[in-house]
N, C-alpha and C positions, 0 to 999 in steps of 0.2 A: 551452117555457115563452116563447110569443109575448108582445109589447106594445111599444108606444113608451113607455109608464111605467117599463119594466122598469131603466130607470136610474135611477127616483125609487126604486123598491124597494129595488133595491141599496143606494143611500145610505143607507135607513134599517139594514139590516143592517151596515152599514159600523161605524156609530156607536152606532145606536138612541138619538140623542138629540133625534129630531124631535119636538116637542109634548112627551111626558113627560119629557125631557131635563132639562126647564128646573122641573120639579115637584120635584125629590130625587133622592138617589143611589140609594134603593131602588126608585125608578120606570125609571130607566136599566135596571137589572139587569131590572127585571119586563119591559120594554117588548124587550130584548134576546131572554129567555127564549122569550116570545111571540111573538117574528117569526118563526119558522118557521109557525105557523098563519096569520098573517097574508100572509106571503107565498103560502100555498096557496089561503087564501078569495081573495087579488086575482087567482090565476091560474083560480081557478074563477070567478069575477064574468066573465072576459073566456071563458072555454074553454067552460066550463058541465060539469065534466070528469065524463067517465062512474065506473061500479063497476070495469070492469078497470083504468082508467088510475089509479087514486086511489092503490092501492098504491105502485105502482114510482114516483110521481109525490110523494107523502109520504116513502118513500124516497130518493129524490135528494136533496129539499128538506135532511133531516134530514144526508145526507152532506156537501151542503155546507155547511151551519152548523156541522158537527163539523170541516169542514176550515179552515173561517175561524176560529172559535177558536182553533185549534191553530197555526196559520201566521200569521195578520193581527191579530189582537186584539193582540197584543206591538207590533207594529209601529206600531201606530195609538196604541197609548199613550206608546211613544218619541216619535212625530209631536206627542203635544199637551203632552210636557213640552217640548220645543224651543220649540213656539209661544208658551207661558209665559216662556221666556227673551227674547222680544220685541216682546210684547205690549205692554208698559208703555212701549215706545220709540216714538219717529215712525216713520213708516215711507215707500215710497215704490213708484210705481206697479210698478217692476220687482220688487221683493220681494213683493208681494202676486201677481202674475203667477206666481212661481217656486212659491209656497205652493200657487198654485191648482192648476200644471202637477205639484204633487207629489200632491195629493188625485186628479186625474183619471188617474194611472198607479196609484194604487192601486184603483182604481176600475175602470179596465179589464182591471188584472188579476181582480178579482171577479168580473165578467162574462165573462171566458172562461172563469174553472174553470167557470162556471153553462152555458155551450155544449154539452156535450155531453147533460146532461140535456136541455136544450130540444131537439137534434135528437130523443133518444129519444120525447118527447111529440108532437112534430111528424108523425113517423111512424106515429102512430096518429090522427092529427086524422081525423074523417069530413067530408063537406060540410056537415052541417047545422052542426058547430062552428065551420066555417070562416065559414060566415052570421053565427054567433050572433058571433064574435071581429069582423067588418064592420060587425055592427051596434053593438055596443059600442063599437068605435073613432070611429063618426059620431058616438054619443050624447056621446063625452067632447069630441068637437072643437066640439060644440054648446055645452056646458058649460063649454070655455076660452075659446071665441069670447063668450059671455055674462061670464066674467071679464074678459079683457082689452081686448072691442073695444066698450066702451060708445060709443055712436053721440054722446053730448054728450063733447067732449074736455076739457071739464073735469071731467065726470066720472070720466074714464078717466085723469087726469092724479092725481086724487084719492086713486083708487082703487090708483094705481101708488104713489103717496105714501105710504098708509096699509100696503100690504103692505110695502115697504122700511124705514119705518120701527118696524114690529115687527121684523124681523129685526134691525136694528140693537140694537133694544131689548132683546130676548133675550140677547143677550151683554154689554152696556156699561150696562145699566139705560135710565132713561128720558133721553129728549135735550130737552135747553132749546129755547126759541123761536129762537134764533138758528142753532141746529144744523137744527132742521128745514130754515128757510126754506132753509138754505147746501143741504140733500138735495135740496128741492124745486125748486132752481134746477138743481143739479146733473143730475137726472132729467129736466127740460125740456130739458137741451141732448144729453142723452143720443142715439145713434146706434139706439136699440131701437127694431124697426118689427114693432109685433104683428102687422098683417096679414101680413107676410111671414114672420113666423115660422110663425105658423099654417096658412099655405099649405106651406110647406116640411115643417112637420110631417105635413100630410096626402098630401103626395106620397110622404115614407118609410114610412110605413103602407101605403098601397097597395103600394110594392116590398115590405115585408115580409108583406104578405097574400099577393103573388103569389106569394114563394119558397115560401113555407109551401103553398100550394096547390099548388104541382109537385111539391114533395116528398111529399106527402100522397098523392097522384094516384097517384106513382110506386109508393108502397109498396103501394096498392090494385090495381094493373096486373100485368100479365104481366113487367113489369120484374125482373130478378132482385134479389135482398134487399141486393147487396151496392152496386148501383147504387142503389137508392132508400136505401139509409144514406148514400151518399155526398152525395146531393140534401140530404138531410136537415141534413146536417153543414155544407154550404154555406149553408142556409137559416140554420142558428142562428148561424151567424158574421156574415152579412149583416145578422141582425136585432142581434147585439152592434156590429157595427160603425156600423149606421143609428143607433143611441142617441145618438150622438156626434158622428157624422162625416157630413157629407153628400157625396152623389157628385159635386155641381154646384159647380163651380169657384168662379161668381160667390157662392152662398152662402158657401164658406168664405172667401172673402176679407172678406164681411160679419161673419159668426162674428167672423174676425180682430179685425177693428176694434172691434166690440161689446167682446171681449173685454179689447183695452185701454182703451177706455173704463171698464168696469166695473171694471179695477184701478186706475184713477186715480180713480173715486168712492170708491169703498175706503179708498184712501191717503187721499184727500182728509178722508174724513169723519175715519178712525181719527185724524187729525193734528188734529183739532178736539176728541178727547174730553180730559176734564179727568182730572188724576191720579186721582182717584176712578173715574170711570169706566172707565179703564184696571185699576185693581185689580179692579174687579169682573169684568173681563172676564177676568183672570187666574185668580183665583178659581175662574171657570166652567169654566174649561180645565182646574185644578186636579182640580176635584170630576168631572171628567167623566174625568179621565185616571186618579183613582181607582179608579172605577167598572169601568175596564176591567179595571184589574190585580184587582180583585175578581174578577170574572168569570172572568178567566185562572185566578186560582187556585183558583175552585170548580171552573172546566171539569180544572185538573188533579188535584185530586183526587179526583174522582168517576170522572176515568179510572184512576185508581191502586186504587180500591177495586171496581171492575168496574160501576158504576151510570154510567148514560147521563145525561149532564146536558141538561134539557129547559126 
């Protein structure tokens, strides 16, 4: 299950809230129910999955989602209930970072659960598929540079502000002019370096691709199956690790500074929100919690009746 965007795809699976989530609870449930197909088509877009790979890959995705529904969704619902109790109060950067760490731990668990299926797919990759992955990664890099590295600094800042305003408004509702001005000032002072981030992203992609190529080459050679399988496991865990962690100490230090900056930015913006905006955020969180509990109930009922929920 190769790719650097794996973390983003798993985030979709974790809460199924991106995009559709803000359209209503029934859309959230639909998004989650469709997530196995979305994950398959996303992988296919990178790998160009062949006929022999498709059945085991779809089965692995279905098993991952069955595990996720059964073991993870109740925890996410409880987490959302906890957030609701705090979102109407003022906060601190430390508290925001603590919530972020909670989310990252859950994301890491979900990625680790996907690693065995990734290893199985890596074992079957052909040289042509590895080339396809490399081309798709290069295309994504070009797209990301177009989105985040506009030549004109003013345009780049404006796009950054637009993206960040959208994220805040999804939760809190419309920001007023002073809030937008504050956000613009905070973003201008941020340590985020888009070029450094994209260069690091490209380096990690190369490392992932090299690990996958070595494992798949071993599977096609005279190396025994056990040794090839072990190489594939190592490659899968490298992919999991590289989605969130750099092997370079200087970049990890930069990430830590950026995380602290982002936590401070979020806390600062949250503390400017009016009581009405905070209540709006609480209502959104409550809606997401209710959606997850409905998904859990439907899944439990379907399992009890012998019907597989998709």
